[in-house]
Each structure stands twice: as structure tokens, then as C-alpha cells.
N, C-alpha and C positions, 0 to 999 in steps of 0.2 A: 571877475568877469561876470556881466547882468548875465542873465536867463535870455533876455531878447536878442543877444548879441549872436544866439545858435540858434533862432528861429530863421526858416526858410520864407524870405520877404516876397512878396509879389512885386512884380513890375510898379513902379508909381503911376497913377492912372492920370492923363491930363486933366487939367479944370476945365470946369464947364465953360468956361470963356473959350478957351484956345481950340474948343472943338467946333471944325464947322457944323452948320445947322442942317446941312444933310446927310449926316454921319452921325447922329445922335439915334439913341436906339429907343425905341418906344416905351420898352419897358423899362427900361434906366435911361433917363434924358440925359445924366450925367456922364456915359459911356458910348464909344461909338462901337458895332457891330462887330468891325472887324479886332478892337482893343478885347472882348468881351471873350472871343474865341480864342484869344491868344490867353488869357487868363485860365481860362476852363484847359486849354493845353497844358499850363504849366502844373495846375491842378493833379491832372493825370499822370503827368511825367513825373512828380512828386510822389503820388500816390507809389508809381510801378518801384519808383527809387529803393522806399522805405520797403518794399516786399523784395527787393532784390536780392539773389542767393550769395553775388557778391560781396554784399556790405554784413551780411552775418547777422547770426539771431540778436547778437549782444548789441549790435548798433541798434538794431531795432526796438530792441526792448530800453534802450537810452532816450531815443528819441520817445518814446512812449511816455516815460517818465517825466520829462520837462514838457509842461503843459505852459508855455510864454502866453504871456498876456496877448498878442496877437493871433495866437492859434484859438483860445478861448473864444476872441471876437469873432473869427472865422467860422465858428461852431454855430455859432447864433445869426451868422448869415445867410446871404441866400444861395450861397455855396457849400451849403449844410450837407446837400445830396451828393457831393462829389467828396465827402470827408475822406482822406486816406485809412488804413486799416490803423496805421500808428495814432491816430487821433480816435479812433474807437473805442467803445468799453467793451470789456471782454464778453457780454450778454447781447451787444447791439446785432451781433448776425447768429445767434445761437436759434438754431431750427427745430429744436424739440427732438435731435435723435443722438446728437454729439454731447455728452457731460460738460460742463464746464471745465476748464484744465484744473482748476485748485481743487473741485471738488473730488474730481478724477484721483487728484493726489492724496487726498485725505483717504479716501476708499483706500486704495492703493497701501497705504501706512496702515489703517485698520489691518487689512487683511495680513499683512506681513506680522503684525504682533500677534496677532492671533495664531498664526502657525509657529511662530518664535514661542509661545506659550504652551502651544501642545507639546513641542521637543521638549520645553523645559522641564514638564512634566515626568516625561519618558527618560529623558537623561537624568534627571536629580529626582529619584523617587522618593516616596514620602519614606517615614520610620518604619514601617511591618516590611515595605517591598526593600528597602536595606537589610534589613536583617534577612528574609527570606534568601535574597539573591546571593549573599556571601556567605551562609551559613556553614559553619564546619571549615570555612579558610581558616588559614593563619593568621592570628589576631583579630577574628572577627567573632560574634557571636556563634556560639554552639562550636566551637574550634574542638574538633577529634571526635564530634556526635554525629557528623554525617552519613556514616555507614554504620551498616551492622555485618557481624560474623555471617549471617546466612542471607545476605541480598545479591547473590548472584543473579537471579532472577526475580527480584522483587517488581512487582507491577505489572509481570507477565500472567496472566489467567490459562490454563488448561485448556485447550479445546480437541473435540472428539476426531482429530483428523490424523493421516497418517501419510509421512511425506514420500511420495512414491519417488524412488530412484534418488536417496538424498545424498550420497555422494557427487553426484554431477552438480550439485549446488555449490555457490561461490564458499561459502562455508559449510562443510558440512556438518551437521548435528547441532552446532549453534545455531543455525538459520533458523532450523527447524523448531528448537527450545525457544528462539526470540518469539517465532511467529504462535507460541503456544501449542504446537501440535505434541499428541500425548503418543507418536507412532513413530520411527527411522527405519528405515530400508538399505542396507548394506548387501550386494551382489558380489560373493567371494569366490576365487579359484584358486586351488592347490598345486603349488610348483613349489620342488625342492623343501617342500616339508615348511613350506611359508604360506598362510592363507592374505591373497591379495584382492583388492577391493577395485571393480571395476566394471563397465557393462559388459564389454568384451574383449577377448582377447590384445586386439590392437590398443586400448587404452590402458592398458595395465602397468605402471610404472613400479620401481621397486622401494619407493617411499610412501606408497600408499596402500597400507596392510591394514588388517580387520584391528591391531592392536594400536596403530598409529592414528587412525581415524575415529575410531568408537570406543574401544577399551579402555584404554588408556586414558582421554579425555575425560569419559563418564568417572573413573575411579577419582579423580581429581576433581571434576564437580562435585561429587557423593562426598568426599573429604572435608571439602567446604562447608556442605551443608549439614554437617554432623561434627563441629569441632570438639575437640577434648581442651576444655578451659578449666576455670577453679571452677565454676558452677555448673558445668557439665562435664564431670572428670572421664567418662568413657565416653568419648564419641564414636566408638564403635557397636556401642550398644541400642545406640538410636537407628530410625530408618527412615529419616526423613528424604523425601524424594528430590527431583530437580527442579521442582517449582515451589518456590517460596510462600507463594500465596495459597497454594493446596498440597501438603508435604506427605499427603499419604496417595497420590496419584503415583501410579507407577508408571514408567517408560518402556513403551516396548521395543525393542529391538529387534526387527524382523532379519533374519539372515534366508538370505536366497542362494541356495546350494546351486552352483552352476557346473561343477565337474561332479565325478562318481560320488553320489552320497556316503557311501558305505568307506569310501578313501577317506573323504571329509570330516566326517563324525566325531571320529577320536581325537581329530586336531583343534575342531570345535569345543571340545568337551575341555581340551587342555588349556585352550587360548582365553577361557572365561575365567579360568583361577583366581586371577586379580579381582573381579568382583565378587567369586564365590567366596573365598577366603574372609573377606569381609562383612559377608552377611546379607549383599545387596540384591542377590538374586532372587525371583520368587520361584518358588518349590510346591511339591505336592508333598505331603507328609504321611501319606501313607490312607488319610481319610478325607484330609481337603486341600485346597490350594491354598498355600500363603504367600500373600502379596509381600511384595517388596518392590525397592525402589526402582527395578530393572525386571521387565521379563520378557525371558528370549524366547524367541519362535522360531521354527525351522520350517521353510518352504522351498520352493523348485525342486529339485531332488533329492530333497531330506527324504530318509526311509522311514516310514511309521515304526515298521518292526523294531527299527534300532531306537526311537523315541520313546517306545513301549516298553523297552526292556530295562531294567534294574540293572543289568549286567553291562550294556554297553551306555547306560545313562542313569549311574549309580546313583547320583544326586536329585534325581527327578526335575533338572530345572531347565530343560530343554523341551517347549512344548509343540506340538505338531499345527500345522495350518491346513485343517480339514476340507473336505471338498464339499463346498456348500450346496451344489445341485445334485449330491447323493442325498441331501437332505429334506427333500421337498415332502411336504406335506398337506394335504387339503384339509376343508372341515370334516368333520365327523359324519356327516352324510356322502362324502365326497370319496370316491377311489382312487387311490394313487394309479399314474400311468404306467400300464403296463410296459413299454417301453421307453426304457432311458432316453434322454437327450444326447444329441453325439456329444463326444466329447465324456461322458460322466463315466466313472467307474460301471462296470457291469456286476451287478449282485444276482444272485440264484433265484430270491424272491421277487425281481423286477422284470422277468424274463420267463416267456413259454418254458413250459418242463419238454418241450420236443425239440430243445437246443441243449441237451446235457453237453457236449461236446465244447459247444461254445463257451460255457460258464468253464469248463474244466481248464480250456487252453489260456482263457481268460488271466485266471488264478494262477495258473504256472507262471504267464509272463508278468503278474505285478509280483510275485514271491523272486523270481529270477532276477528281474531286471531294477535297478535303481537311478535310472536317469527318465522316466516317464513324465517327468514333472509336478506341477502343484500338485497335493492331493493323490497322485496315483503308484508313488515309488512304493513298493512295499506295503499298499492298501491292504485291510482286514477284508475280509469274505462280506461282512456287513456292515451296513453305516452306524449299527447301534454301538460298534465298537469306539465310537468317538465319544470321549466324556471330557469331563474336566480333569480327571486324572492325568491325559495325556496331552491333549488339546489346548488351544486358546483361541484361535479364529478357525471360521469356516468360511472359507474366501473360493471365488471362483471369477472366469472372465466373462463381463458384463456383456460383451458383443457376442460369445459362444453360447451361452446360456439364456438371456434374453432377447438379444437380437437386435438388428439395428433399430434404430425409431423412428419411423416414416412420419411425415406431416407435422414433425415439431412435436409430439405429443406420445408416450404411451399408451397402447392400447389396452383394452381392458383384459386381453387373456396376457399380458406381457406383467400388468400388475398384479393378476391374479398367481403367475408364478413367481415372481418377487414376493406376495405374501405368502405363497407355500414355502418359499425358502428360509425367511426370516421364522415364521411358525416353527420347522423342524430342528433350527440351529439352534432357537433361545429353550427350546424343550429339552437339551441337551446342556445346556448350558453356556454356549459357545457365543464367539462375538461375531457380528456379521459382516463381511469385507467384499466389496465387488472391485475386482480390479480391471481395467482395460475399460474404463467408462470413457463417451465421446468425450472431445475437448474443444469440437470447433464445428457448429458455429457456436459463440459464446451464448446465446441465450439457449439452444438448444443444452448445452449443457450445463448450465443454470437450472433449467428446467428439470433435468435428470437429479442434479443434486440435493433440489427443492425436494422431490418425490421420493427420493430414496431416504432423506433424513426425517420426513413425515409416517414415511412406513414404518420406520422403526430399527434403519440400520444402525451398527454400535459405531463404525470407524468409516469415515468417508475418506476416500484414497484419491490423493491430488497431487497435481503436481504444481500450481498455480498457488502458491502459499498466501500470498498477498488477496486475492480474490476470494479464496476459501476463508479465511481467520477474519476478513474485514464484515463479511457476512451479506454484503450487496447483492448477491446471487439471488435472494431472497424474492427479487423483487425484479419481476421479468417483462421486458418491453416487448421483445419478438423475439422468436427463436433464431431469424438472420442475424441477429446483431450481434 
């Protein structure tokens, strides 16, 4: 079938001789005015028909391909202004804003190929990536070489922070070690000759004990860090700590005595035996402190007189959390305050000689009571009694000793007080720790953390492990943030 058979043909025009003279068009003497209008209408209808949704795009494309002779003739005729869309070239109506359809398809294909190429690089890595990705797996390079005997804490670097109320964390002990903290805290209660761990009586459960949460896990960790192998036949002779990146770093276990200190103390000594028998506990040997993987410090109602006694503490491997506010020292030309701050132990040298009855009463109360709180139970007569032979930390409540931080910054008098605390504790060889630090607003907390670290405290008491160990708190945007 010829191509012309498919063309839309215009009605035949009457010959010139058959048109009355009065009906001939001045523009075209061979056609009358009504016939011209009819022809224009036919062209418009044909244009509309070619764009009609009912005909479908495939029909339109089919028509566009069939450029029959009659159509080509019309394109050159006076009816060119009325060409239907199916007769127009793709760029005839391009207005400069919409891309040519063919170019748009090519750009899309190029973008798709670019994306697929990027995915190919990720999904099909090069040679070295294939080795490192499957290193140590069965049947691949490095089979059996992906782990080390002592890689329990591989890649974790110790940070001088204390995990406050560590037992509250989703995974006690392990979360703190994973964050890099070198000190953890456990509150203990004595019931039925068992040491239970919890913040209050209502929170205690039978399966949360000092042994199950801390002593036994620490023994297992340290056994892995000090293995017995062909190359290391006596694992118990080594004393590598929990941090593989720093085996000499000791982990401090701060035990907060919640019930009567004198009743708790012998049970704590007994509970530490699994660590002690393997040589994992730091201790005082009569002349100096010997550092080991675990350093045990008693706080809360821990009685100083029992810690300092070789009878109740025969191995001298439990140390005291001394009262930091009792150690304030000013510069050489400045006298220490004559009246101690509220909440501090009262010492004879610190108060007026006209109050001997108060001095005697305070001493009697400290010696008789063993539930007076951190640094006060069984406390000595003078702060000079606290040494590295019996104490490790020197701690105090920040709020009670330094006070509230007003206007978002520590005052000069507060800074002088902090510096005096640090000066006195360091002269005795003790590590400074403030507890009950402000925790909100976050900007204020960060400011206090930053100042304390710069002033020289040894351990930062924290609840938010992530914020403390990432170090973002050193950049302060505002005290209210």
C-alpha cells in the first residue's frame, strides 16, 4: 500500500472556471472565500485530531513518521502557518526553557550510568578492600588472624573520668570500659550476709550483687588480658589491666557503703578475695603504693579507722575516699580560713580555742558513728592523717563545698577555693574528685567540666559518658544550651 493512501487529503478545490467571478478570493483567484475558510477548518480539525488523547501517542508518532508527498507539499504551501504538531520538527516549538526530548533522555541515561558506576565501586571493591573486608574469615586471607588473645578492649583509650552510679547503666561496668572511663562506682547494701548493689532499698534485687556485677566480670576480663600460653606460661605473674592500649592503667572500683560501715567492711574484704588471690588489687606494701589492674576505694559510710588498720584491712588493699574540703591550702602568704565550711569535718587547728567543748564533741561523734557519709565516718583528728598509705581519692560535693554557679560562670572566690582544694590534695599525693556537679543547663555543665579539668582535677565525675568521652564539652556555645 502506498504511503499516500494514508495521508489526510483536503477536499478537492473546484477548478477556476467553475467559480463564479464574484466568489473568487483576491488573495487566491483560484479559490472562493468560503472554500478557504473550510480548508482552514479542516487543517485545524486535523491538528486537533493528531493531538487528541483518544488517538494515543503511538498513533501520533506513527503519523509523524509518514511524511507523504502531499504533506511535504503542504509544508511549502501558504498553509504552513497552520501545520499540525505531527508535521512539525521537534525543535520547531522549542522556547529555550524545555530541553529537547532526545537530549533529555541522553542526559538521564548518562546520570543513570554514573550512579551505577558508583554503586559498582562500592559493591565490587578493589583487591585490597576485598582483603581487609573479609580478613580472618573462613576461606579468606588472614584466616584465624583477626583476633588477639588480649584484644578485649582493643582500640579503647582510657580517659580520666568516673562513671557515677555505674550500676544504673544498661550494661554495668562494660559500658564504662567501652567509653574509656578508668573509674566505676557501686553502691552496696548488706542483707543476710550478702552485698547487694543498688541506689536505694527499693531498687535492690537478688541477682544484682557486688560479685555478679563487678568482682566476677573483672576476674574474667583480667584472665583474658593475662592469658597462660606457650609463650606466656605464667599468666598470673603478669598484671595487665583492662585496657589493651594501656595495660598499666588501673581501673578504680569505688565502693559506696550504704549501710553501717563497721558491719559492711569485713564482708567487702572477703568479697574481694577472687581479685586479691590473683594479684589484681593495688595495695600498700609498707613503704609505697603498688599499682595493680584494680584499685578499690571505699566511700560513703566507709570508716577511715578500719581502712587505716592492718587488723581490719590486713592486705592494705582497700583505700579511703578522703574529705577534699578539709585539705584546702592557700598560697604561702595566705592564711587558711579559721572557720571551716559547712559540712566539713571540724579539726582543732581550724577553730577558735575558745570552743574546746565543740572540738571534743565532734571527735567523739566521728569515732562513735560509722554512718556519717563520705569522708566523715571514723575520720582522724587532723587532715594530715590522709596519705597514700591509706587514701586514694580526695572528694567532696561540689555544690556543698564550692556552691552554686551564678550567671553561668565560676566566680574568682570559687576558683580560689577549687585551687586550694587541689593544692592540698596533691601535696598529700591524693587524686581530686568533685561529685554532685551541675548537670543542667548543658552549657553550664560543660563550663564547670572545662574549668575543673584545666585547674588540674584528676578524675571527672560524670553521668553522661558519651558527652564526657567525646570531648565536645570543651567548646561552649552558651550557658543555657
